[in-house]
N, CA, C and O of each residue as an XYZ file, in Angstrom:
472
protein
N      68.631    -14.623     76.384
C      68.513    -15.805     77.218
C      67.416    -16.722     76.658
O      66.400    -16.269     76.131
N      67.665    -18.004     76.796
C      66.729    -19.012     76.300
C      66.139    -19.803     77.466
O      66.738    -19.895     78.538
N      64.980    -20.359     77.243
C      64.353    -21.241     78.226
C      64.866    -22.654     77.973
O      64.678    -23.198     76.885
N      65.511    -23.248     78.970
C      66.017    -24.613     78.862
C      65.202    -25.509     79.779
O      64.890    -25.136     80.910
N      64.857    -26.701     79.282
C      64.102    -27.674     80.069
C      64.847    -28.991     80.064
O      65.475    -29.362     79.072
N      64.772    -29.701     81.192
C      65.440    -30.987     81.273
C      64.815    -31.885     82.311
O      63.883    -31.509     83.022
N      65.362    -33.093     82.375
C      64.860    -34.073     83.344
C      65.894    -35.175     83.523
O      66.848    -35.295     82.755
N      65.675    -35.971     84.555
C      66.453    -37.198     84.709
C      65.909    -38.198     83.682
O      65.036    -37.835     82.894
N      66.386    -39.414     83.667
C      65.958    -40.399     82.672
C      64.503    -40.814     82.845
O      63.769    -40.921     81.863
N      64.083    -41.045     84.078
C      62.720    -41.533     84.321
C      61.685    -40.419     84.416
O      60.485    -40.693     84.406
N      62.129    -39.164     84.507
C      61.207    -38.037     84.583
C      60.757    -37.668     85.987
O      59.947    -36.756     86.155
N      61.267    -38.361     86.999
C      60.875    -38.043     88.375
C      61.413    -36.683     88.807
O      60.861    -36.052     89.709
N      62.502    -36.227     88.157
C      63.046    -34.894     88.401
C      62.979    -34.124     87.085
O      63.528    -34.555     86.071
N      62.308    -32.995     87.117
C      62.232    -32.122     85.953
C      62.676    -30.737     86.389
O      62.482    -30.343     87.539
N      63.275    -30.001     85.458
C      63.771    -28.673     85.820
C      63.780    -27.768     84.600
O      63.725    -28.223     83.458
N      63.851    -26.472     84.880
C      63.950    -25.478     83.806
C      64.653    -24.240     84.332
O      64.651    -23.959     85.530
N      65.255    -23.509     83.401
C      65.969    -22.285     83.746
C      66.167    -21.443     82.505
O      66.076    -21.939     81.381
N      66.437    -20.174     82.713
C      66.800    -19.257     81.639
C      68.320    -19.248     81.551
O      68.999    -19.130     82.571
N      68.856    -19.370     80.351
C      70.303    -19.365     80.204
C      70.711    -19.054     78.779
O      69.865    -18.952     77.891
N      72.002    -18.903     78.561
C      72.500    -18.620     77.222
C      72.360    -19.836     76.306
O      72.099    -20.948     76.764
N      72.537    -19.602     75.018
C      72.575    -20.709     74.063
C      73.724    -21.637     74.458
O      74.765    -21.178     74.928
N      73.534    -22.910     74.269
C      74.554    -23.886     74.654
C      75.365    -24.255     73.417
O      74.876    -24.936     72.515
N      76.620    -23.792     73.392
C      77.482    -24.059     72.247
C      78.777    -24.750     72.630
O      79.618    -25.019     71.772
N      78.944    -25.040     73.928
C      80.099    -25.805     74.409
C      79.796    -26.319     75.807
O      78.843    -25.875     76.447
N      80.599    -27.242     76.270
C      80.402    -27.817     77.589
C      81.696    -27.813     78.381
O      82.711    -27.259     77.956
N      81.633    -28.440     79.534
C      82.793    -28.512     80.411
C      82.811    -29.882     81.093
O      81.778    -30.396     81.522
N      83.989    -30.445     81.178
C      84.192    -31.673     81.945
C      85.116    -31.329     83.111
O      85.923    -30.405     83.018
N      84.996    -32.060     84.186
C      85.815    -31.842     85.369
C      86.582    -33.131     85.651
O      86.066    -34.227     85.434
N      87.814    -32.992     86.135
C      88.633    -34.175     86.402
C      88.684    -34.565     87.876
O      89.534    -35.366     88.268
N      87.782    -34.011     88.709
C      87.762    -34.440     90.112
C      87.294    -35.896     90.183
O      86.802    -36.437     89.193
N      87.443    -36.519     91.328
C      87.175    -37.954     91.446
C      85.737    -38.340     91.105
O      85.529    -39.389     90.495
N      84.751    -37.548     91.467
C      83.365    -37.929     91.157
C      83.009    -37.603     89.703
O      82.367    -38.408     89.029
N      83.418    -36.442     89.225
C      83.076    -36.060     87.843
C      83.750    -36.971     86.824
O      83.154    -37.306     85.801
N      84.981    -37.371     87.096
C      85.671    -38.288     86.192
C      84.913    -39.611     86.093
O      84.878    -40.236     85.033
N      84.313    -40.030     87.193
C      83.576    -41.290     87.186
C      82.212    -41.170     86.513
O      81.779    -42.099     85.832
N      81.528    -40.035     86.696
C      80.207    -39.930     86.065
C      80.292    -39.502     84.611
O      79.377    -39.784     83.838
N      81.368    -38.829     84.217
C      81.611    -38.538     82.805
C      80.626    -37.589     82.141
O      80.531    -37.571     80.914
N      79.909    -36.816     82.899
C      78.900    -35.919     82.331
C      79.531    -34.679     81.708
O      80.595    -34.226     82.131
N      78.867    -34.149     80.711
C      79.246    -32.867     80.122
C      78.369    -31.813     80.795
O      77.142    -31.856     80.699
N      79.013    -30.869     81.473
C      78.295    -29.878     82.266
C      78.254    -28.526     81.565
O      79.001    -28.279     80.618
N      77.381    -27.669     82.038
C      77.292    -26.304     81.523
C      78.542    -25.528     81.912
O      79.091    -25.721     82.996
N      78.985    -24.652     81.022
C      80.125    -23.789     81.342
C      79.673    -22.643     82.236
O      80.482    -22.059     82.957
N      78.405    -22.327     82.191
C      77.827    -21.262     83.012
C      77.191    -21.862     84.257
O      76.870    -23.050     84.289
N      77.012    -21.040     85.275
C      76.289    -21.473     86.468
C      74.895    -20.844     86.455
O      74.658    -19.824     85.808
N      74.003    -21.471     87.173
C      72.621    -21.000     87.282
C      72.358    -20.678     88.745
O      72.588    -21.510     89.622
N      71.878    -19.477     89.003
C      71.548    -19.064     90.366
C      70.358    -19.883     90.871
O      69.483    -20.249     90.086
N      70.319    -20.171     92.171
C      69.199    -20.945     92.715
C      67.842    -20.322     92.408
O      66.865    -21.036     92.179
N      67.779    -19.007     92.403
C      66.514    -18.326     92.125
C      66.076    -18.456     90.666
O      64.921    -18.190     90.333
N      67.007    -18.869     89.796
C      66.707    -18.999     88.367
C      66.443    -20.437     87.936
O      66.163    -20.688     86.764
N      66.527    -21.372     88.855
C      66.320    -22.786     88.539
C      65.049    -23.274     89.210
O      64.914    -23.197     90.431
N      64.123    -23.774     88.413
C      62.890    -24.352     88.932
C      63.024    -25.867     88.871
O      63.245    -26.438     87.803
N      62.887    -26.515     90.027
C      63.013    -27.964     90.119
C      61.686    -28.537     90.599
O      61.133    -28.089     91.604
N      61.184    -29.522     89.880
C      59.988    -30.241     90.287
C      60.390    -31.705     90.400
O      60.803    -32.320     89.417
N      60.267    -32.260     91.606
C      60.692    -33.636     91.833
C      59.612    -34.418     92.576
O      58.964    -33.904     93.488
N      59.435    -35.659     92.168
C      58.520    -36.553     92.879
C      59.049    -36.753     94.298
O      60.248    -36.619     94.545
N      58.157    -37.070     95.217
C      58.560    -37.291     96.612
C      59.690    -38.308     96.698
O      59.581    -39.420     96.181
N      60.770    -37.917     97.356
C      61.896    -38.810     97.579
C      62.804    -39.033     96.387
O      63.768    -39.791     96.494
N      62.532    -38.399     95.250
C      63.337    -38.643     94.042
C      64.672    -37.902     94.053
O      65.672    -38.428     93.564
N      64.700    -36.701     94.597
C      65.916    -35.894     94.557
C      66.822    -36.246     95.739
O      66.508    -35.954     96.893
N      67.943    -36.876     95.422
C      68.920    -37.254     96.443
C      70.189    -36.445     96.231
O      70.425    -35.920     95.142
N      71.003    -36.346     97.274
C      72.220    -35.542     97.216
C      73.390    -36.319     97.782
O      73.279    -37.002     98.800
N      74.525    -36.195     97.090
C      75.770    -36.806     97.553
C      76.792    -35.702     97.773
O      76.989    -34.843     96.913
N      77.442    -35.734     98.936
C      78.495    -34.772     99.262
C      79.731    -35.536     99.697
O      79.629    -36.616    100.278
N      80.892    -34.977     99.417
C      82.137    -35.564     99.904
C      83.141    -34.446    100.110
O      82.860    -33.292     99.785
N      84.284    -34.766    100.634
C      85.321    -33.754    100.854
C      84.814    -32.655    101.763
O      84.366    -32.920    102.879
N      84.885    -31.420    101.288
C      84.469    -30.269    102.087
C      82.957    -30.186    102.256
O      82.474    -29.477    103.139
N      82.205    -30.899    101.423
C      80.746    -30.842    101.482
C      80.162    -29.617    100.808
O      78.945    -29.428    100.823
N      81.008    -28.773    100.213
C      80.519    -27.567     99.540
C      79.762    -27.926     98.270
O      78.667    -27.417     98.032
N      80.336    -28.795     97.459
C      79.653    -29.242     96.242
C      78.571    -30.237     96.636
O      78.793    -31.122     97.462
N      77.416    -30.082     96.044
C      76.300    -30.976     96.320
C      75.874    -31.587     94.986
O      75.336    -30.903     94.115
N      76.125    -32.879     94.847
C      75.843    -33.596     93.607
C      74.463    -34.225     93.727
O      74.264    -35.163     94.498
N      73.517    -33.706     92.963
C      72.131    -34.161     93.042
C      71.885    -35.240     91.996
O      72.378    -35.163     90.871
N      71.116    -36.242     92.388
C      70.798    -37.332     91.471
C      69.419    -37.884     91.779
O      68.861    -37.638     92.848
N      68.879    -38.630     90.833
C      67.555    -39.225     90.999
C      67.689    -40.556     91.718
O      68.449    -41.424     91.289
N      66.957    -40.718     92.807
C      67.011    -41.961     93.579
C      66.301    -43.102     92.855
O      66.423    -44.258     93.261
N      65.557    -42.792     91.783
C      64.852    -43.843     91.050
C      65.652    -44.361     89.853
O      65.761    -45.573     89.667
N      66.214    -43.460     89.039
C      66.944    -43.911     87.842
C      68.449    -43.689     87.950
O      69.204    -44.202     87.124
N      68.900    -42.936     88.950
C      70.319    -42.741     89.191
C      70.984    -41.622     88.417
O      72.170    -41.360     88.614
N      70.251    -40.960     87.547
C      70.842    -39.917     86.707
C      71.112    -38.652     87.507
O      70.328    -38.251     88.367
N      72.262    -38.030     87.192
C      72.683    -36.765     87.812
C      72.288    -35.612     86.874
O      72.895    -35.458     85.814
N      71.284    -34.799     87.242
C      70.869    -33.694     86.369
C      71.614    -32.372     86.618
O      71.723    -31.547     85.711
N      72.124    -32.170     87.835
C      72.800    -30.906     88.167
C      73.534    -31.053     89.491
O      73.302    -31.994     90.250
N      74.428    -30.098     89.750
C      75.114    -30.060     91.041
C      75.370    -28.615     91.440
O      75.415    -27.719     90.597
N      75.537    -28.407     92.737
C      75.925    -27.101     93.256
C      77.442    -27.082     93.337
O      78.046    -28.034     93.832
N      78.062    -26.017     92.860
C      79.499    -25.990     92.624
C      80.339    -25.599     93.831
O      79.863    -24.956     94.767
N      81.591    -26.003     93.779
C      82.587    -25.595     94.762
C      83.020    -24.158     94.485
O      83.212    -23.365     95.407
N      83.171    -23.838     93.204
C      83.686    -22.530     92.797
C      82.707    -21.398     93.126
O      83.123    -20.307     93.518
N      81.416    -21.660     92.967
C      80.387    -20.658     93.258
C      79.307    -21.342     94.103
O      78.252    -21.701     93.580
N      79.561    -21.525     95.401
C      78.657    -22.287     96.265
C      77.197    -21.840     96.147
O      76.883    -20.650     96.103
N      76.326    -22.842     96.098
C      74.897    -22.586     95.990
C      74.411    -22.460     94.561
O      73.223    -22.659     94.304
N      75.280    -22.137     93.630
C      74.905    -22.034     92.222
C      75.071    -23.398     91.553
O      75.847    -24.237     92.011
N      74.338    -23.604     90.474
C      74.269    -24.905     89.829
C      74.996    -24.946     88.493
O      75.018    -23.964     87.751
N      75.588    -26.092     88.201
C      76.005    -26.451     86.850
C      75.054    -27.564     86.428
O      74.650    -28.399     87.238
N      74.710    -27.558     85.164
C      73.694    -28.466     84.631
C      74.348    -29.576     83.822
O      75.289    -29.318     83.071
N      73.870    -30.794     83.962
C      74.295    -31.904     83.116
C      73.607    -31.690     81.761
O      72.397    -31.879     81.636
N      74.384    -31.296     80.754
C      73.815    -30.959     79.449
C      73.120    -32.143     78.786
O      72.244    -31.949     77.942
N      73.495    -33.361     79.151
C      72.839    -34.548     78.612
C      71.398    -34.694     79.069
O      70.643    -35.475     78.490
N      71.006    -33.955     80.096
C      69.633    -34.003     80.602
C      68.729    -32.957     79.963
O      67.525    -32.942     80.219
N      69.297    -32.081     79.132
C      68.509    -31.011     78.519
C      67.880    -31.459     77.209
O      68.490    -32.195     76.434
N      66.660    -31.009     76.972
C      65.966    -31.294     75.723
C      66.694    -30.624     74.555
O      67.050    -29.448     74.632
N      66.907    -31.363     73.495
C      67.442    -30.803     72.263
C      68.929    -30.508     72.233
O      69.396    -29.835     71.315
N      69.694    -30.994     73.216
C      71.135    -30.747     73.234
C      71.860    -32.046     72.876
O      71.669    -33.069     73.534
N      72.688    -32.002     71.838
C      73.492    -33.151     71.436
C      74.879    -32.991     72.045
O      75.728    -32.301     71.481
N      75.109    -33.616     73.178
C      76.378    -33.450     73.884
C      77.562    -34.022     73.118
O      78.701    -33.630     73.371
N      77.320    -34.933     72.193
C      78.408    -35.516     71.413
C      78.893    -34.583     70.307
O      79.949    -34.817     69.718
N      78.132    -33.532     70.023
C      78.512    -32.572     68.983
C      79.152    -31.314     69.555
O      79.579    -30.442     68.798
N      79.224    -31.205     70.882
C      79.729    -29.984     71.505
C      81.218    -30.072     71.836
O      81.683    -31.094     72.340
N      81.960    -29.013     71.557
C      83.336    -28.951     72.069
C      83.265    -28.724     73.575
O      82.241    -28.281     74.096
N      84.363    -29.034     74.273
C      84.334    -28.845     75.727
C      85.703    -28.458     76.259
O      86.739    -28.753     75.663
N      85.669    -27.785     77.403
C      86.860    -27.429     78.157
C      86.977    -28.408     79.318
O      86.009    -29.082     79.672
N      88.164    -28.483     79.907
C      88.361    -29.322     81.088
C      88.697    -28.419     82.263
O      89.612    -27.599     82.201
N      87.932    -28.591     83.339
C      88.161    -27.855     84.571
C      88.977    -28.738     85.496
O      88.646    -29.909     85.685
N      90.037    -28.197     86.075
C      90.909    -28.978     86.955
C      90.374    -28.970     88.384
O      90.906    -28.284     89.257
N      89.313    -29.744     88.608
C      88.732    -29.862     89.932
C      89.544    -30.761     90.851
O      89.388    -30.706     92.071
N      90.410    -31.590     90.275
C      91.215    -32.499     91.087
C      92.132    -31.745     92.040
O      92.418    -32.226     93.136
N      92.596    -30.569     91.630
C      93.487    -29.803     92.509
C      92.727    -29.061     93.599
O      93.337    -28.602     94.564
N      91.411    -28.934     93.468
C      90.588    -28.266     94.496
C      90.230    -29.206     95.636
O      89.944    -28.749     96.742
N      90.240    -30.482     95.394
C      89.783    -31.451     96.403
C      90.904    -31.880     97.307
O      90.694    -32.690     98.210
């Protein structure tokens, strides 16, 4: 396991977790993921394994549909660093573009059919 560190664009939200090497990503075709276009982690991170440090009022959450998925974003710069998943409620998928040292344009990716879950 490796130590991964990341942040939103302005740095108001910073986070870290232990996880595997990142050699591929995942895109989702649900209505919100298709619009934000982020490349997400193929693995999930348990809440106990994710350390989040956020400035007061910076961490905002958007929910829709069943409300199970919680899409977190920075209220200052608008960047989405992670979300809690529908498939494994309470666990997080990470926006790989927010991680230090990850070139999301060089990674192969799978597509998750989230559109049929909503």
